[in-house]
C-alpha positions as CSV (number, residue, x, y, z in Angstrom):
1,L,76.2,-144.1,51.8
2,A,77.7,-140.6,51.1
3,T,77.0,-137.3,52.8
4,E,75.2,-134.9,50.5
5,A,76.1,-136.8,47.3
6,E,74.5,-135.6,44.1
7,I,75.4,-138.8,42.2
8,L,76.3,-142.4,43.2
9,I,78.3,-144.5,40.8
10,L,78.1,-148.2,41.7
11,D,79.8,-151.2,40.1
12,E,78.0,-154.5,40.7
13,P,76.8,-153.3,44.2
14,S,74.6,-156.4,44.9
15,S,77.1,-159.0,43.8
16,G,77.1,-161.8,46.3
17,A,74.1,-160.5,48.2
18,D,71.1,-162.7,49.1
19,I,67.7,-161.9,47.6
20,H,66.5,-160.2,50.8
21,S,69.6,-158.0,51.1
22,R,69.4,-157.2,47.4
23,T,65.8,-156.1,47.7
24,E,66.6,-153.9,50.7
25,F,69.5,-152.3,48.9
26,Y,67.6,-151.5,45.7
27,T,64.8,-150.1,47.9
28,L,67.3,-147.8,49.6
29,L,68.6,-146.7,46.2
30,A,65.1,-145.9,44.9
31,D,64.3,-143.9,48.1
32,L,67.6,-141.9,47.7
33,N,66.7,-141.2,44.1
34,R,63.1,-140.2,44.8
35,D,63.4,-138.4,48.1
36,R,66.8,-136.7,47.7
37,G,67.1,-136.4,44.0
38,I,70.4,-138.4,43.9
39,A,71.3,-139.6,40.5
40,I,72.4,-143.2,40.4
41,V,74.6,-144.8,37.8
42,L,74.8,-148.6,38.2
43,S,76.8,-151.2,36.4
44,S,75.2,-154.6,36.8
45,H,74.7,-158.0,35.3
46,D,71.5,-158.3,37.4
47,V,69.2,-157.9,34.5
48,D,66.1,-158.6,36.6
49,S,66.7,-155.6,38.9
50,V,67.8,-153.4,36.0
51,T,64.6,-154.1,34.0
52,K,62.4,-153.5,37.1
53,L,64.1,-150.5,38.6
54,A,66.1,-148.4,36.2
55,S,64.6,-145.5,34.4
56,K,67.2,-145.7,31.6
57,V,69.3,-148.7,30.4
58,V,72.6,-148.8,28.7
59,C,73.8,-152.2,27.2
60,I,77.5,-152.3,26.5
61,N,79.7,-155.2,25.5
62,R,82.7,-153.7,23.8
63,T,80.2,-151.5,21.9
64,L,77.0,-149.7,22.7
65,F,74.0,-151.9,21.9
66,Y,71.3,-149.8,23.5
67,Y,70.7,-146.6,25.4
68,G,67.2,-145.5,26.3
69,P,64.2,-146.0,28.5
70,R,63.7,-149.3,30.3
71,S,60.5,-149.8,28.2
72,G,62.6,-150.0,25.0
73,F,64.9,-152.7,26.4
74,T,64.0,-155.9,24.6
75,N,65.1,-159.6,24.5
76,G,66.7,-158.9,21.1
77,I,68.9,-156.2,22.6
78,L,69.9,-158.5,25.4
79,A,70.7,-161.3,23.0
80,K,72.9,-158.9,20.8
81,T,74.7,-157.6,23.9
82,Y,75.6,-161.0,25.2
83,G,76.0,-162.6,21.8
84,Y,73.6,-165.4,22.9
85,P,69.9,-165.8,22.8
86,M,68.5,-164.6,26.2
87,K,65.1,-163.7,27.4
88,V,63.8,-161.3,30.0
89,I,61.0,-162.9,31.8
90,D,58.3,-160.5,33.1
91,D,56.9,-161.9,36.3
92,S,55.3,-158.7,37.5
93,H,51.9,-160.0,36.7
94,T,52.2,-163.3,38.6
């Protein structure tokens, strides 16, 4: 991706990718972060991946609705951000 980068800033990097390619891509990012200490800033509407992979989440829609750990990201914050009732479905236990 980038030679000796300390930070990657990505805007909708998995847009248009199929599920297999998306999984492989996010695995690569996780490996770069863990093994090389590369910081990753990612802008995405892929709420599923964000809620499973990010250590911190920022929700912005013209204003800041949330900044903090992934564990604090709730359905209420998501609904406020999009201005419409939405729900994060946790399928990690299925």
